[in-house]
C-alpha positions as CSV (number, residue, x, y, z in Angstrom):
1,M,-1.4,-10.6,21.0
2,S,-2.9,-7.4,19.9
3,R,-6.3,-6.0,20.0
4,H,-7.2,-6.7,16.3
5,L,-4.5,-9.6,15.4
6,S,-4.6,-12.8,17.0
7,A,-0.9,-13.8,16.0
8,Q,1.3,-15.1,18.8
9,K,4.9,-13.5,19.0
10,G,7.0,-14.6,16.1
11,E,4.0,-15.6,13.9
12,I,4.3,-12.5,11.8
13,A,7.5,-11.9,9.8
14,E,9.6,-8.7,9.9
15,R,8.5,-7.9,6.3
16,V,5.0,-7.5,5.6
17,L,2.9,-6.7,2.6
18,L,-0.3,-4.8,3.0
19,P,-3.3,-5.0,0.5
20,G,-6.4,-3.4,1.6
21,D,-8.7,-6.3,0.6
22,P,-8.2,-9.2,2.9
23,L,-9.0,-11.5,0.1
24,R,-5.9,-10.3,-1.7
25,A,-4.0,-11.2,1.4
26,K,-5.3,-14.8,0.9
27,F,-4.5,-14.7,-2.8
28,V,-1.0,-13.7,-2.3
29,A,-0.4,-16.4,0.5
30,E,-2.0,-19.2,-2.0
31,H,-0.1,-18.0,-5.3
32,F,3.2,-16.6,-3.9
33,L,4.3,-17.9,-0.6
34,D,5.6,-21.4,0.3
35,E,4.4,-23.2,3.6
36,A,1.7,-20.3,4.2
37,Y,-0.4,-20.5,7.1
38,C,-3.1,-18.0,8.3
39,Y,-2.3,-16.4,11.5
40,N,-5.4,-14.0,11.7
41,E,-9.0,-14.1,11.0
42,V,-10.3,-11.4,13.4
43,R,-13.1,-9.2,11.8
44,G,-12.3,-11.3,8.5
45,M,-9.1,-9.2,8.1
46,Y,-6.9,-12.3,7.0
47,G,-3.1,-12.5,7.6
48,Y,-0.8,-14.9,6.6
49,T,2.9,-15.9,6.9
50,G,5.0,-17.9,4.7
51,L,8.3,-18.1,2.7
52,Y,9.2,-16.3,-0.6
53,K,12.5,-17.4,-1.9
54,G,13.3,-19.0,1.5
55,V,12.7,-15.7,3.2
56,P,9.8,-15.3,5.8
57,V,7.2,-12.8,4.6
58,S,3.7,-12.0,5.9
59,V,0.8,-10.5,4.1
60,Q,-1.9,-8.6,6.1
61,G,-5.2,-7.0,5.0
62,T,-5.6,-3.5,6.3
63,G,-9.1,-2.4,5.0
64,M,-10.0,0.9,3.6
65,G,-8.8,4.3,4.8
66,N,-6.3,5.9,6.9
67,P,-8.0,5.1,10.3
68,S,-7.9,1.4,9.4
69,M,-4.5,1.3,8.1
70,S,-3.5,3.1,11.4
71,I,-4.9,0.3,13.3
72,Y,-3.0,-2.6,11.7
73,G,0.1,-0.6,11.0
74,T,0.6,0.4,14.7
75,E,-0.2,-3.0,16.0
76,L,2.3,-4.7,13.5
77,V,5.1,-2.5,14.3
78,V,4.5,-1.8,18.1
79,D,3.2,-5.5,18.9
80,Y,5.0,-7.6,16.3
81,D,8.2,-5.9,15.7
82,V,7.6,-5.4,11.9
83,K,10.4,-3.5,10.2
84,K,9.4,-3.5,6.6
85,L,5.9,-2.7,5.3
86,I,4.9,-2.3,1.4
87,R,1.3,-1.3,0.7
88,I,0.1,-3.0,-2.5
89,G,-3.2,-1.6,-3.7
90,T,-4.9,0.1,-6.4
91,C,-5.5,3.9,-7.2
92,G,-7.1,6.3,-9.7
93,A,-4.9,7.9,-12.1
94,M,-4.9,11.7,-12.4
95,Q,-2.6,12.3,-15.5
96,E,-3.4,11.8,-18.9
97,E,-0.2,9.6,-19.8
98,I,-1.0,7.1,-16.9
99,K,-3.1,4.2,-18.2
100,I,-5.0,1.5,-16.6
101,R,-2.6,-1.3,-15.4
102,D,0.3,1.1,-15.0
103,I,2.2,0.9,-11.8
104,I,2.4,4.1,-9.5
105,M,5.2,4.2,-6.7
106,A,4.6,6.7,-4.1
107,Q,7.5,9.0,-3.2
108,A,5.5,11.4,-1.3
109,V,1.9,11.7,-0.3
110,S,-0.4,14.8,-0.4
111,S,-3.8,14.6,1.3
112,D,-7.2,16.0,2.5
113,S,-6.8,13.8,5.5
114,N,-6.5,15.7,8.9
115,L,-4.6,13.0,10.4
116,T,-1.3,14.6,10.4
117,E,-2.8,18.0,11.3
118,K,-3.6,16.2,14.6
119,V,-0.4,14.8,15.3
120,F,1.7,17.9,14.4
121,H,-0.9,20.4,16.0
122,G,-2.1,21.9,12.7
123,C,1.4,22.1,11.2
124,N,1.8,20.6,7.7
125,Y,3.8,17.3,7.6
126,A,5.0,15.6,4.2
127,P,4.9,11.8,4.4
128,T,7.7,10.2,2.5
129,A,8.7,6.6,1.4
130,D,11.8,5.1,2.5
131,F,14.2,5.8,-0.2
132,T,15.9,2.4,-0.1
133,L,12.7,0.5,-0.4
134,L,11.7,2.9,-3.4
135,M,15.0,2.5,-5.2
136,K,14.8,-1.2,-5.0
137,A,11.3,-1.4,-6.2
138,F,11.9,0.6,-9.1
139,H,15.2,-1.4,-10.0
140,Q,12.7,-4.6,-9.7
141,A,10.2,-3.1,-12.0
142,Q,12.9,-2.2,-14.8
143,G,13.0,-6.1,-15.8
144,K,9.1,-6.1,-16.4
145,D,6.8,-5.3,-19.1
146,V,5.1,-2.5,-17.3
147,N,4.9,1.2,-17.1
148,V,6.0,2.5,-13.9
149,F,5.7,6.2,-12.5
150,V,7.4,7.6,-9.5
151,G,6.3,10.6,-7.5
152,N,3.6,12.4,-5.4
153,I,0.2,10.8,-4.9
154,Y,-3.0,12.2,-3.4
155,N,-4.6,10.4,-0.2
156,S,-8.1,11.0,0.1
157,D,-10.7,10.1,2.9
158,E,-13.5,10.4,0.4
159,F,-14.0,7.7,-2.2
160,Y,-17.4,8.7,-3.9
161,R,-17.3,12.5,-5.1
162,E,-19.7,14.4,-7.2
163,T,-16.9,16.1,-9.3
164,L,-13.2,16.1,-9.6
165,E,-12.9,19.6,-8.7
166,R,-10.9,19.1,-5.5
167,L,-8.4,17.1,-7.4
168,N,-7.9,19.5,-10.2
169,K,-5.4,21.8,-8.4
170,F,-3.4,18.5,-7.5
171,M,-3.5,17.4,-11.2
172,E,-2.0,20.7,-12.3
173,F,0.9,20.2,-9.9
174,G,1.8,16.8,-11.2
175,V,0.2,14.6,-8.6
176,L,0.0,11.0,-10.3
177,G,-2.8,9.3,-8.6
178,V,-5.3,9.0,-5.7
179,E,-5.8,6.5,-2.9
180,M,-6.9,6.3,0.8
181,E,-4.2,4.7,2.9
182,S,-0.5,5.9,2.5
183,T,-0.9,9.2,4.7
184,A,-1.1,6.9,7.8
185,L,1.5,4.2,6.7
186,Y,4.1,6.7,5.7
187,T,3.3,8.9,9.1
188,L,3.5,5.8,11.3
189,A,6.7,4.2,9.7
190,A,8.5,7.8,10.4
191,K,7.0,7.7,13.9
192,Y,8.5,4.3,14.9
193,G,11.5,4.4,12.7
194,V,10.7,1.6,10.2
195,K,10.5,1.4,6.4
196,A,7.4,1.8,4.2
197,L,6.7,2.2,0.6
198,T,3.3,2.2,-1.3
199,I,3.0,0.4,-4.7
200,L,-0.1,1.1,-6.6
201,T,-1.7,-0.6,-9.7
202,V,-3.9,1.9,-11.7
203,G,-7.6,0.5,-11.4
204,S,-9.2,3.6,-12.9
205,Q,-8.3,6.6,-15.1
206,L,-10.2,9.5,-13.6
207,L,-9.6,11.9,-16.5
208,R,-11.1,9.3,-19.1
209,Q,-13.7,7.6,-16.6
210,E,-12.2,4.0,-17.4
211,F,-12.3,1.3,-14.9
212,L,-10.9,-2.1,-14.4
213,T,-13.5,-4.8,-13.3
214,H,-12.5,-6.8,-10.1
215,K,-11.2,-9.8,-12.1
216,E,-9.2,-7.5,-14.4
217,S,-7.7,-5.9,-11.3
218,E,-6.7,-9.1,-9.8
219,Q,-4.7,-10.2,-13.0
220,S,-3.0,-6.7,-12.9
221,F,-2.4,-7.2,-9.2
222,Y,0.1,-9.9,-10.1
223,E,3.1,-8.0,-11.4
224,M,3.0,-5.6,-8.5
225,V,3.0,-8.4,-5.9
226,E,6.1,-9.9,-7.7
227,I,7.9,-6.4,-7.6
228,A,7.0,-5.8,-3.7
229,L,8.0,-9.4,-3.0
230,N,11.5,-9.1,-4.6
231,T,11.7,-5.6,-2.9
232,I,11.0,-6.4,0.5
233,I,13.3,-9.5,0.7
234,D,16.3,-7.7,-0.7
């Protein structure tokens, strides 16, 4: 048992989906997994294990931001021997052609977080996805009626901002969207030699100031979860 997860050894599968919102972990367990049971309620951060197409899969809420992802990602890998982790979350689109409800797969992560600077003593480190998971996820998405973009995303420690000034340069360089957890996820995966991928549903279009409601976001979340599940069991 770890400090933030109350599961016993063997209760968490080697394959884990990671939504930020713990209620989305509950949603995934109830709508996608067979024989699902809750293994964690510590701090309200729900975690479940069940079967998807007969394969054991867990889904664990992580909370928001790199520090929270670092806690749960580390404990899943170190204390429970998790081998594959796929973040399923939402993001803000940073390119005109990307629309609400489109899907972004993060090949690499740029960031304003100093998390990697601390690890690498001021040097720049480029957190990247596991290529095998990325390739499989892209293949899974091809059979669905959804627009998919693959490339660099921007990871930020700042949610509310007065202007988009800081983001403008990243937009000029083709960065696709902004979120808050993938720097930690990809860096931890590299450190411990496990596989990680971030798949994001576009919940807001920053250039046009368009936003999904929470209910609309939940509906769009469905296709992303199917892609992630079919990827992680392959």
